[in-house]
C-alpha positions in Angstrom: 4.9 97.0 129.2 4.2 93.4 129.4 4.8 92.3 133.1 5.5 87.9 133.8 2.8 86.6 135.5 4.8 85.8 138.8 6.4 89.7 139.0 2.5 90.3 138.8 2.1 87.9 141.6 4.4 89.4 143.7 3.5 92.7 143.4 -0.2 91.8 144.3 1.5 90.5 146.8 3.5 93.4 148.8 0.6 95.4 148.2 -2.1 93.6 150.3 1.3 93.0 153.3 1.0 96.3 152.8 -2.2 97.7 153.0 -4.6 98.8 155.9 -7.1 96.7 157.2 -10.2 97.9 154.8 -8.5 98.8 151.9 -8.3 94.9 150.8 -11.5 95.0 148.1 -10.4 98.0 146.4 -6.7 96.9 146.0 -7.5 93.9 144.2 -9.9 96.0 142.4 -6.8 98.0 140.6 -4.9 95.1 140.8 -7.9 93.7 138.0 -7.8 96.7 135.7 -4.5 97.1 135.6 -4.8 93.3 134.4 -6.9 94.0 131.8 -5.2 97.9 130.9 -2.0 96.2 130.7 -4.2 93.3 127.9 -3.0 91.0 130.3 -6.1 89.0 131.4 -6.1 85.7 129.8 -3.1 85.2 132.5 -5.0 85.8 135.6 -5.3 82.1 136.4 -1.4 82.0 136.0 -0.9 85.1 137.9 -3.5 83.4 141.1 -1.2 80.1 141.0 2.0 82.3 141.4 -0.2 84.4 144.3 -1.0 81.3 145.5 2.7 79.9 145.6 4.8 83.3 147.4 1.3 83.7 150.0 1.8 80.0 151.0 6.0 80.2 151.3 5.7 83.4 152.9 3.4 82.3 155.8 5.2 79.3 155.9 2.2 77.3 155.4 1.3 74.0 153.5 -0.9 73.7 150.6 -3.4 70.9 151.2 -5.7 69.9 147.9 -8.0 67.0 148.9 -9.7 65.7 147.0 -12.6 63.4 147.0 -16.3 61.5 145.8 -18.2 63.2 148.2 -17.5 66.7 150.1 -15.8 66.5 153.0 -17.3 65.7 156.9 -16.6 68.7 158.9 -14.8 66.4 161.5 -12.8 64.7 157.8 -11.2 68.5 157.8 -11.3 69.3 161.1 -8.7 66.1 161.4 -5.9 67.1 157.6 -6.0 70.7 159.5 -5.1 69.1 162.8 -2.6 67.2 161.6 -0.9 70.5 160.5 -1.4 72.4 164.0 -2.7 75.5 162.0 -0.1 75.7 159.2 -2.3 74.5 156.1 -4.5 76.3 153.1 -6.9 73.8 152.8 -8.5 73.4 149.2 -11.0 71.0 149.2 -12.4 69.3 145.3 -15.2 66.8 144.9 -15.2 64.8 141.7 -17.0 61.9 141.5 -15.1 60.0 139.0 -12.6 58.9 142.1 -15.5 57.0 142.9 -14.8 56.5 146.6 -11.9 57.5 148.5 -9.2 60.6 149.0 -6.6 61.8 147.2 -4.1 64.4 148.8 -1.4 66.4 147.4 0.5 68.3 149.7 2.0 71.7 147.5 0.9 70.2 144.4 2.7 66.9 144.9 0.7 63.6 145.5 1.1 62.0 148.8 -2.0 59.7 149.5 -4.4 58.4 146.6 -6.5 55.8 148.4 -9.9 56.4 146.1 -11.3 53.9 144.5 -10.3 55.0 141.2 -7.3 54.1 141.6 -7.1 50.8 142.8 -9.6 50.2 140.0 -6.6 51.0 136.9 -4.3 49.6 138.6 -6.8 46.7 138.9 -6.4 46.9 134.4 -2.7 48.0 134.2 -1.4 44.8 136.5 -4.1 42.4 134.9 
């Protein structure tokens, strides 16, 4: 029987929430085997995306994706986390195409884009 990715994600979250300390690895391995057995392996990225969304919502977190041309310094990372008072799920991505600057997404929506790439694109679009 096929399940929707969101159903898999909800089941995984509930199982992880009820798991005892140290059982998480075994639980995830069993979950992955179940997904494979149901021939839904190709949908695993979508399942994990739904899981992350559920995790963020249930724990009162804000998902902050920071994309920069170079890895963030520890100071910058700490400043970003400080803005949200430890209620943040911080995901860093290095994207050399940005050239310089930073792009920040909050809960999958662009919040700040001060990348050099954006400024260069704006020069050509507004020319």
